[in-house]
C-alpha positions in Angstrom: -0.9 35.2 -20.8 0.0 35.3 -17.1 -3.5 34.9 -16.0 -3.8 31.7 -18.2 -0.7 30.3 -16.6 -2.0 31.0 -13.1 -5.4 29.5 -13.9 -3.7 26.3 -15.4 -1.3 26.0 -12.4 -4.2 26.5 -10.0 -6.3 23.7 -11.7 -3.3 21.4 -11.7 -2.6 21.9 -8.1 -6.2 21.2 -7.1 -5.8 17.8 -9.1 -3.0 16.9 -7.0 -4.8 17.3 -3.6 -8.4 16.4 -4.7 -10.3 13.5 -3.0 -10.0 10.4 -5.0 -13.0 9.0 -6.8 -14.9 6.0 -5.1 -13.8 3.5 -7.7 -10.3 4.4 -6.8 -10.7 3.1 -3.2 -12.8 0.2 -4.4 -9.8 -1.0 -6.6 -7.5 -0.7 -3.6 -10.0 -2.8 -1.6 -10.2 -5.5 -4.2 -6.4 -5.6 -4.6 -5.7 -5.8 -0.8 -3.5 -8.6 0.6 -5.9 -9.1 3.6 -9.6 -8.7 3.7 -10.8 -9.2 7.3 -13.3 -8.6 9.8 -11.7 -7.5 13.0 -12.5 -6.6 16.5 -10.3 -3.9 18.0 -8.9 -4.8 21.5 -6.7 -1.9 22.4 -5.8 1.4 20.8 -2.6 3.2 21.7 -2.3 6.8 20.3 0.9 9.0 20.1 0.5 12.6 19.0 3.4 14.3 17.4 2.9 18.0 17.4 5.9 18.8 15.4 4.7 16.5 12.4 1.2 17.2 12.9 0.3 13.6 13.0 -1.2 10.9 15.3 0.2 7.5 15.2 -2.1 4.6 16.0 -0.9 1.3 17.3 -4.0 -1.2 17.4 -4.3 -4.6 18.8 -7.1 -6.5 17.2 -8.6 -10.0 16.9 -9.6 -11.6 13.7 -13.4 -12.4 13.6 -13.6 -13.5 10.0 -11.2 -14.0 7.1 -12.7 -13.2 3.6 -9.2 -13.2 1.9 -5.6 -13.6 3.4 -2.3 -13.8 1.6 -0.5 -14.2 5.1 -2.7 -17.3 6.0 -4.6 -15.4 8.8 -7.2 -17.5 10.6 -10.2 -16.5 12.8 -9.0 -16.0 16.3 -5.7 -14.7 15.4 -4.4 -11.5 17.1 -2.7 -8.9 14.9 -1.1 -5.5 15.3 -2.1 -2.7 13.0 0.0 0.5 12.9 -0.6 3.7 10.8 -0.6 7.6 11.1 -2.9 10.3 10.0 -2.8 14.0 9.9 -4.1 15.7 13.1 -5.5 18.8 11.5 -5.3 20.0 7.8 -4.9 23.4 6.9 -8.3 25.5 6.2 -9.6 24.6 2.8 -7.5 21.6 2.3 -9.1 19.0 0.0 -7.3 15.6 -0.5 -7.3 11.9 -0.2 -9.3 10.7 2.8 -7.3 9.1 5.8 -8.1 5.9 7.6 -10.6 6.1 10.4 -9.4 6.4 14.2 -10.2 2.8 15.3 -12.2 2.5 18.5 -11.7 -0.3 21.1 -14.5 -2.9 21.5 -15.6 -2.0 17.8 -15.6 -4.4 14.7 -14.4 -3.3 11.3 -14.0 -4.5 7.8 -10.3 -4.2 7.3 -8.2 -4.0 4.1 -4.6 -4.5 5.2 -1.4 -5.5 4.0 1.4 -7.4 6.0 4.5 -5.8 6.9 7.6 -8.0 6.1 6.3 -11.4 7.2 5.4 -10.2 10.6 2.3 -9.9 12.7 2.3 -6.2 11.8 -0.3 -5.1 9.3 -0.8 -1.6 7.6 -3.9 0.0 6.0 -4.0 -0.9 2.2 -6.9 0.9 1.0 -5.9 4.5 2.2 -8.9 6.2 3.6 -11.3 3.2 3.0 -9.0 0.6 4.7 -11.4 0.5 7.6 -15.2 0.3 7.6 -17.2 0.1 10.8 -19.4 -2.9 11.1 
């Protein structure tokens, strides 16, 4: 009986940290507030060893607007801020995280606006950015 309970708990815990299926990310992308092509101008990285995170503060120019709820236009400059885990424990499996963006590189970006500002956040988890 204890073996069965342990087996069920192990199975359930793997579901909590498993990679998400591709359709999940596609649904997030389709529901995203902002669907843009951007070029990254500058990336500032801050590393927090205590929280095992890297915080990225990105300045980017909008090259193309495919959909924008905040009325972004081609040529607008936006700020994108997000964090991701520096290093996962050995054997860790879980949802993917957004790419670390590189300067002078273009990306398809799925974003959401933060409180009517020029600050935007990833809106499709690990598939928020796709290099062009």
